[in-house]
TILODO-911836 format. One record per residue: residue in one letter; x, y, z of N, C-alpha, C, CB in turn; chain; residue number from 1. Coordinates in nm, 3 decimals. Glycine has a CB too. Layout:
<atoms>
{rest: a | npx: X | npy: Y | npz: Z | capx: X | capy: Y | capz: Z | cpx: X | cpy: Y | cpz: Z | cbpx: X | cbpy: Y | cbpz: Z | kette: A | nr: NUM}
...
</atoms>
This chain:
<atoms>
{rest: m | npx: -0.544 | npy: -2.055 | npz: 3.211 | capx: -0.640 | capy: -2.115 | capz: 3.119 | cpx: -0.695 | cpy: -2.005 | cpz: 3.028 | cbpx: -0.754 | cbpy: -2.187 | cbpz: 3.196 | kette: A | nr: 1}
{rest: p | npx: -0.690 | npy: -2.024 | npz: 2.895 | capx: -0.741 | capy: -1.919 | capz: 2.805 | cpx: -0.893 | cpy: -1.909 | cpz: 2.810 | cbpx: -0.695 | cbpy: -1.948 | cbpz: 2.661 | kette: A | nr: 2}
{rest: r | npx: -0.939 | npy: -1.786 | npz: 2.790 | capx: -1.084 | capy: -1.763 | capz: 2.786 | cpx: -1.140 | cpy: -1.809 | cpz: 2.652 | cbpx: -1.117 | cbpy: -1.614 | cbpz: 2.811 | kette: A | nr: 3}
{rest: p | npx: -1.261 | npy: -1.861 | npz: 2.650 | capx: -1.323 | capy: -1.898 | capz: 2.522 | cpx: -1.358 | cpy: -1.772 | cpz: 2.443 | cbpx: -1.450 | cbpy: -1.986 | cbpz: 2.545 | kette: A | nr: 4}
{rest: p | npx: -1.356 | npy: -1.780 | npz: 2.311 | capx: -1.390 | capy: -1.661 | capz: 2.232 | cpx: -1.538 | cpy: -1.626 | cpz: 2.249 | cbpx: -1.358 | cbpy: -1.684 | cbpz: 2.083 | kette: A | nr: 5}
{rest: v | npx: -1.566 | npy: -1.499 | npz: 2.262 | capx: -1.704 | capy: -1.451 | capz: 2.272 | cpx: -1.718 | cpy: -1.340 | cpz: 2.170 | cbpx: -1.739 | cbpy: -1.400 | cbpz: 2.419 | kette: A | nr: 6}
{rest: r | npx: -1.809 | npy: -1.356 | npz: 2.077 | capx: -1.831 | capy: -1.258 | capz: 1.970 | cpx: -1.980 | cpy: -1.236 | cpz: 1.951 | cbpx: -1.764 | cbpy: -1.305 | cbpz: 1.838 | kette: A | nr: 7}
{rest: m | npx: -2.014 | npy: -1.126 | npz: 1.886 | capx: -2.154 | capy: -1.097 | capz: 1.856 | cpx: -2.184 | cpy: -1.143 | cpz: 1.713 | cbpx: -2.185 | cbpy: -0.945 | cbpz: 1.873 | kette: A | nr: 8}
{rest: c | npx: -2.295 | npy: -1.207 | npz: 1.695 | capx: -2.339 | capy: -1.253 | capz: 1.563 | cpx: -2.379 | cpy: -1.134 | cpz: 1.478 | cbpx: -2.457 | cbpy: -1.354 | cbpz: 1.576 | kette: A | nr: 9}
{rest: v | npx: -2.329 | npy: -1.130 | npz: 1.355 | capx: -2.359 | capy: -1.019 | capz: 1.265 | cpx: -2.505 | cpy: -1.021 | cpz: 1.219 | cbpx: -2.266 | cbpy: -1.024 | cbpz: 1.144 | kette: A | nr: 10}
{rest: r | npx: -2.570 | npy: -1.135 | npz: 1.224 | capx: -2.707 | capy: -1.147 | capz: 1.173 | cpx: -2.812 | cpy: -1.123 | cpz: 1.283 | cbpx: -2.727 | cbpy: -1.284 | cbpz: 1.111 | kette: A | nr: 11}
{rest: c | npx: -2.801 | npy: -1.198 | npz: 1.393 | capx: -2.904 | capy: -1.186 | capz: 1.498 | cpx: -2.860 | cpy: -1.097 | cpz: 1.615 | cbpx: -2.940 | cbpy: -1.324 | cbpz: 1.551 | kette: A | nr: 12}
{rest: e | npx: -2.734 | npy: -1.054 | npz: 1.614 | capx: -2.678 | capy: -0.964 | capz: 1.714 | cpx: -2.682 | cpy: -1.020 | cpz: 1.857 | cbpx: -2.752 | cbpy: -0.834 | cbpz: 1.711 | kette: A | nr: 13}
{rest: v | npx: -2.674 | npy: -1.152 | npz: 1.870 | capx: -2.669 | capy: -1.218 | capz: 2.000 | cpx: -2.524 | cpy: -1.257 | cpz: 2.026 | cbpx: -2.764 | cbpy: -1.343 | cbpz: 2.005 | kette: A | nr: 14}
{rest: t | npx: -2.478 | npy: -1.240 | npz: 2.148 | capx: -2.343 | capy: -1.280 | capz: 2.185 | cpx: -2.336 | cpy: -1.432 | cpz: 2.191 | cbpx: -2.302 | cbpy: -1.217 | cbpz: 2.320 | kette: A | nr: 15}
{rest: t | npx: -2.231 | npy: -1.489 | npz: 2.128 | capx: -2.217 | capy: -1.634 | capz: 2.123 | cpx: -2.078 | cpy: -1.676 | cpz: 2.170 | cbpx: -2.243 | cbpy: -1.685 | cbpz: 1.982 | kette: A | nr: 16}
{rest: g | npx: -2.073 | npy: -1.788 | npz: 2.236 | capx: -1.946 | capy: -1.845 | capz: 2.280 | cpx: -1.887 | cpy: -1.940 | cpz: 2.178 | cbpx: -1.964 | cbpy: -1.915 | cbpz: 2.411 | kette: A | nr: 17}
{rest: t | npx: -1.961 | npy: -1.965 | npz: 2.070 | capx: -1.913 | capy: -2.053 | capz: 1.963 | cpx: -1.922 | cpy: -1.980 | cpz: 1.828 | cbpx: -1.995 | cbpy: -2.186 | cbpz: 1.959 | kette: A | nr: 18}
{rest: p | npx: -1.845 | npy: -1.872 | npz: 1.811 | capx: -1.855 | capy: -1.795 | capz: 1.688 | cpx: -1.798 | cpy: -1.870 | cpz: 1.567 | cbpx: -1.782 | cbpy: -1.663 | cbpz: 1.704 | kette: A | nr: 19}
{rest: v | npx: -1.855 | npy: -1.840 | npz: 1.450 | capx: -1.810 | capy: -1.897 | capz: 1.323 | cpx: -1.769 | cpy: -1.779 | cpz: 1.234 | cbpx: -1.922 | cbpy: -1.986 | cbpz: 1.255 | kette: A | nr: 20}
{rest: v | npx: -1.654 | npy: -1.789 | npz: 1.172 | capx: -1.609 | capy: -1.684 | capz: 1.080 | cpx: -1.689 | cpy: -1.698 | cpz: 0.951 | cbpx: -1.454 | cbpy: -1.695 | cbpz: 1.051 | kette: A | nr: 21}
{rest: v | npx: -1.761 | npy: -1.591 | npz: 0.912 | capx: -1.839 | capy: -1.595 | capz: 0.788 | cpx: -1.782 | cpy: -1.503 | cpz: 0.680 | cbpx: -1.983 | cbpy: -1.556 | cbpz: 0.817 | kette: A | nr: 22}
{rest: a | npx: -1.691 | npy: -1.413 | npz: 0.717 | capx: -1.628 | capy: -1.325 | capz: 0.619 | cpx: -1.504 | cpy: -1.262 | cpz: 0.680 | cbpx: -1.728 | cbpy: -1.215 | cbpz: 0.571 | kette: A | nr: 23}
{rest: v | npx: -1.410 | npy: -1.231 | npz: 0.592 | capx: -1.292 | capy: -1.155 | capz: 0.630 | cpx: -1.288 | cpy: -1.035 | cpz: 0.538 | cbpx: -1.158 | cbpy: -1.241 | cbpz: 0.621 | kette: A | nr: 24}
{rest: v | npx: -1.294 | npy: -0.915 | npz: 0.593 | capx: -1.298 | capy: -0.792 | capz: 0.515 | cpx: -1.157 | cpy: -0.737 | cpz: 0.506 | cbpx: -1.396 | cbpy: -0.687 | cbpz: 0.577 | kette: A | nr: 25}
{rest: h | npx: -1.104 | npy: -0.727 | npz: 0.384 | capx: -0.971 | capy: -0.673 | capz: 0.362 | cpx: -0.983 | cpy: -0.526 | cpz: 0.327 | cbpx: -0.896 | cbpy: -0.752 | cbpz: 0.250 | kette: A | nr: 26}
{rest: q | npx: -0.887 | npy: -0.445 | npz: 0.372 | capx: -0.891 | capy: -0.302 | capz: 0.345 | cpx: -0.757 | cpy: -0.257 | cpz: 0.288 | cbpx: -0.924 | cbpy: -0.223 | cbpz: 0.473 | kette: A | nr: 27}
{rest: n | npx: -0.760 | npy: -0.153 | npz: 0.206 | capx: -0.638 | capy: -0.101 | capz: 0.147 | cpx: -0.553 | cpy: -0.026 | cpz: 0.248 | cbpx: -0.672 | cbpy: -0.010 | cbpz: 0.031 | kette: A | nr: 28}
{rest: s | npx: -0.615 | npy: 0.041 | npz: 0.340 | capx: -0.539 | capy: 0.117 | capz: 0.440 | cpx: -0.582 | cpy: 0.071 | cpz: 0.579 | cbpx: -0.560 | cbpy: 0.271 | cbpz: 0.424 | kette: A | nr: 29}
{rest: g | npx: -0.489 | npy: 0.022 | npz: 0.655 | capx: -0.521 | capy: -0.025 | capz: 0.789 | cpx: -0.559 | cpy: -0.171 | cpz: 0.790 | cbpx: -0.631 | cbpy: 0.058 | cbpz: 0.849 | kette: A | nr: 30}
{rest: p | npx: -0.574 | npy: -0.224 | npz: 0.909 | capx: -0.608 | capy: -0.366 | capz: 0.920 | cpx: -0.753 | cpy: -0.392 | cpz: 0.880 | cbpx: -0.584 | cbpy: -0.414 | cbpz: 1.062 | kette: A | nr: 31}
{rest: g | npx: -0.777 | npy: -0.511 | npz: 0.830 | capx: -0.914 | capy: -0.552 | capz: 0.798 | cpx: -0.981 | cpy: -0.603 | cpz: 0.926 | cbpx: -0.915 | cbpy: -0.663 | cbpz: 0.688 | kette: A | nr: 32}
{rest: f | npx: -1.092 | npy: -0.673 | npz: 0.909 | capx: -1.160 | capy: -0.727 | capz: 1.026 | cpx: -1.234 | cpy: -0.854 | cpz: 0.989 | cbpx: -1.259 | cbpy: -0.623 | cbpz: 1.084 | kette: A | nr: 33}
{rest: v | npx: -1.268 | npy: -0.930 | npz: 1.090 | capx: -1.335 | capy: -1.059 | capz: 1.074 | cpx: -1.481 | cpy: -1.043 | cpz: 1.113 | cbpx: -1.265 | cbpy: -1.170 | cbpz: 1.159 | kette: A | nr: 34}
{rest: v | npx: -1.570 | npy: -1.105 | npz: 1.036 | capx: -1.714 | capy: -1.100 | capz: 1.063 | cpx: -1.755 | cpy: -1.237 | cpz: 1.116 | cbpx: -1.795 | cbpy: -1.061 | cbpz: 0.933 | kette: A | nr: 35}
{rest: y | npx: -1.822 | npy: -1.237 | npz: 1.230 | capx: -1.862 | capy: -1.361 | capz: 1.296 | cpx: -2.013 | cpy: -1.377 | cpz: 1.295 | cbpx: -1.810 | cbpy: -1.365 | cbpz: 1.440 | kette: A | nr: 36}
{rest: a | npx: -2.057 | npy: -1.503 | npz: 1.304 | capx: -2.198 | capy: -1.535 | capz: 1.319 | cpx: -2.210 | cpy: -1.649 | cpz: 1.419 | cbpx: -2.264 | cbpy: -1.574 | cbpz: 1.182 | kette: A | nr: 37}
{rest: c | npx: -2.328 | npy: -1.664 | npz: 1.476 | capx: -2.350 | capy: -1.779 | capz: 1.565 | cpx: -2.370 | cpy: -1.902 | cpz: 1.477 | cbpx: -2.475 | cbpy: -1.755 | cbpz: 1.659 | kette: A | nr: 38}
{rest: q | npx: -2.367 | npy: -2.018 | npz: 1.537 | capx: -2.377 | capy: -2.142 | capz: 1.460 | cpx: -2.509 | cpy: -2.152 | cpz: 1.383 | cbpx: -2.362 | cbpy: -2.263 | cbpz: 1.554 | kette: A | nr: 39}
{rest: a | npx: -2.618 | npy: -2.103 | npz: 1.440 | capx: -2.748 | capy: -2.111 | capz: 1.374 | cpx: -2.755 | cpy: -2.018 | cpz: 1.253 | cbpx: -2.859 | cbpy: -2.075 | cbpz: 1.473 | kette: A | nr: 40}
{rest: c | npx: -2.693 | npy: -1.901 | npz: 1.260 | capx: -2.698 | capy: -1.804 | capz: 1.151 | cpx: -2.590 | cpy: -1.828 | cpz: 1.044 | cbpx: -2.685 | cbpy: -1.665 | cbpz: 1.206 | kette: A | nr: 41}
{rest: a | npx: -2.484 | npy: -1.899 | npz: 1.080 | capx: -2.372 | capy: -1.919 | capz: 0.988 | cpx: -2.413 | cpy: -1.990 | cpz: 0.859 | cbpx: -2.262 | cbpy: -1.998 | cbpz: 1.056 | kette: A | nr: 42}
{rest: v | npx: -2.515 | npy: -2.073 | npz: 0.865 | capx: -2.559 | capy: -2.147 | capz: 0.746 | cpx: -2.620 | cpy: -2.055 | cpz: 0.640 | cbpx: -2.661 | cbpy: -2.254 | cbpz: 0.786 | kette: A | nr: 43}
{rest: h | npx: -2.654 | npy: -1.932 | npz: 0.677 | capx: -2.715 | capy: -1.838 | capz: 0.584 | cpx: -2.611 | cpy: -1.761 | cpz: 0.502 | cbpx: -2.802 | cbpy: -1.741 | cbpz: 0.660 | kette: A | nr: 44}
{rest: y | npx: -2.483 | npy: -1.783 | npz: 0.529 | capx: -2.375 | capy: -1.713 | capz: 0.458 | cpx: -2.303 | cpy: -1.810 | cpz: 0.366 | cbpx: -2.275 | cbpy: -1.649 | cbpz: 0.557 | kette: A | nr: 45}
{rest: p | npx: -2.282 | npy: -1.770 | npz: 0.239 | capx: -2.210 | capy: -1.858 | capz: 0.146 | cpx: -2.063 | cpy: -1.865 | cpz: 0.184 | cbpx: -2.226 | cbpy: -1.809 | cbpz: -0.001 | kette: A | nr: 46}
{rest: p | npx: -1.995 | npy: -1.972 | npz: 0.145 | capx: -1.851 | capy: -1.978 | capz: 0.173 | cpx: -1.777 | cpy: -1.866 | cpz: 0.100 | cbpx: -1.793 | cbpy: -2.116 | cbpz: 0.132 | kette: A | nr: 47}
{rest: q | npx: -1.679 | npy: -1.808 | npz: 0.166 | capx: -1.602 | capy: -1.698 | capz: 0.107 | cpx: -1.488 | cpy: -1.753 | cpz: 0.022 | cbpx: -1.546 | cbpy: -1.605 | cbpz: 0.218 | kette: A | nr: 48}
{rest: p | npx: -1.461 | npy: -1.689 | npz: -0.092 | capx: -1.349 | capy: -1.736 | capz: -0.175 | cpx: -1.216 | cpy: -1.706 | cpz: -0.107 | cbpx: -1.354 | cbpy: -1.670 | cbpz: -0.314 | kette: A | nr: 49}
{rest: d | npx: -1.117 | npy: -1.788 | npz: -0.135 | capx: -0.983 | capy: -1.766 | capz: -0.082 | cpx: -0.915 | cpy: -1.663 | cpz: -0.170 | cbpx: -0.901 | cbpy: -1.900 | cbpz: -0.075 | kette: A | nr: 50}
{rest: v | npx: -0.882 | npy: -1.547 | npz: -0.115 | capx: -0.827 | capy: -1.438 | capz: -0.195 | cpx: -0.688 | cpy: -1.472 | cpz: -0.249 | cbpx: -0.820 | cbpy: -1.311 | cbpz: -0.114 | kette: A | nr: 51}
{rest: f | npx: -0.621 | npy: -1.569 | npz: -0.190 | capx: -0.488 | capy: -1.603 | capz: -0.236 | cpx: -0.491 | cpy: -1.703 | cpz: -0.352 | cbpx: -0.407 | cbpy: -1.660 | cbpz: -0.122 | kette: A | nr: 52}
{rest: t | npx: -0.604 | npy: -1.769 | npz: -0.376 | capx: -0.613 | capy: -1.863 | capz: -0.487 | cpx: -0.711 | cpy: -1.816 | cpz: -0.595 | cbpx: -0.655 | cbpy: -2.000 | cbpz: -0.436 | kette: A | nr: 53}
{rest: a | npx: -0.782 | npy: -1.708 | npz: -0.571 | capx: -0.877 | capy: -1.656 | capz: -0.669 | cpx: -0.800 | cpy: -1.599 | cpz: -0.788 | cbpx: -0.969 | cbpy: -1.548 | cbpz: -0.606 | kette: A | nr: 54}
{rest: p | npx: -0.854 | npy: -1.615 | npz: -0.909 | capx: -0.787 | capy: -1.558 | capz: -1.026 | cpx: -0.785 | cpy: -1.406 | cpz: -1.019 | cbpx: -0.856 | cbpy: -1.604 | cbpz: -1.155 | kette: A | nr: 55}
{rest: g | npx: -0.679 | npy: -1.347 | npz: -1.070 | capx: -0.666 | capy: -1.202 | capz: -1.068 | cpx: -0.755 | cpy: -1.137 | cpz: -1.172 | cbpx: -0.522 | cbpy: -1.162 | cbpz: -1.093 | kette: A | nr: 56}
{rest: p | npx: -0.766 | npy: -1.004 | npz: -1.168 | capx: -0.848 | capy: -0.933 | capz: -1.266 | cpx: -0.787 | cpy: -0.946 | cpz: -1.405 | cbpx: -0.862 | cbpy: -0.784 | cbpz: -1.227 | kette: A | nr: 57}
{rest: s | npx: -0.871 | npy: -0.950 | npz: -1.506 | capx: -0.820 | capy: -0.960 | capz: -1.643 | cpx: -0.853 | cpy: -0.834 | cpz: -1.720 | cbpx: -0.878 | cbpy: -1.084 | cbpz: -1.716 | kette: A | nr: 58}
{rest: g | npx: -0.780 | npy: -0.812 | npz: -1.827 | capx: -0.808 | capy: -0.697 | capz: -1.912 | cpx: -0.739 | cpy: -0.569 | cpz: -1.867 | cbpx: -0.954 | cbpy: -0.674 | cbpz: -1.919 | kette: A | nr: 59}
{rest: r | npx: -0.652 | npy: -0.575 | npz: -1.771 | capx: -0.581 | capy: -0.456 | capz: -1.725 | cpx: -0.443 | cpy: -0.452 | cpz: -1.786 | cbpx: -0.572 | cbpy: -0.453 | cbpz: -1.572 | kette: A | nr: 60}
{rest: a | npx: -0.391 | npy: -0.333 | npz: -1.806 | capx: -0.257 | capy: -0.316 | capz: -1.858 | cpx: -0.156 | cpy: -0.376 | cpz: -1.762 | cbpx: -0.226 | cbpy: -0.167 | cbpz: -1.883 | kette: A | nr: 61}
{rest: g | npx: -0.056 | npy: -0.444 | npz: -1.817 | capx: 0.047 | capy: -0.505 | capz: -1.735 | cpx: 0.008 | cpy: -0.639 | cpz: -1.679 | cbpx: 0.083 | cbpy: -0.414 | cbpz: -1.624 | kette: A | nr: 62}
{rest: n | npx: -0.107 | npy: -0.689 | npz: -1.715 | capx: -0.156 | capy: -0.817 | capz: -1.666 | cpx: -0.154 | cpy: -0.921 | cpz: -1.777 | cbpx: -0.298 | cbpy: -0.801 | cbpz: -1.608 | kette: A | nr: 63}
{rest: e | npx: -0.057 | npy: -0.911 | npz: -1.864 | capx: -0.052 | capy: -0.998 | capz: -1.982 | cpx: 0.047 | cpy: -1.108 | cpz: -1.966 | cbpx: -0.019 | cbpy: -0.919 | cbpz: -2.106 | kette: A | nr: 64}
</atoms>
């Protein structure tokens, strides 16, 4: 039987058995990481944009 996920809330720093993903941090070198919050604190974080559907940067060379 798999163990339930247990994570620490980024806002109140309490360990929760029902974590909510509030951000995914991407990095240029190495793996990124996921930021979790408890259900009560998750409402304080805006929804994160989907990096795969967000428009790319404009005004750069080669982006024409």
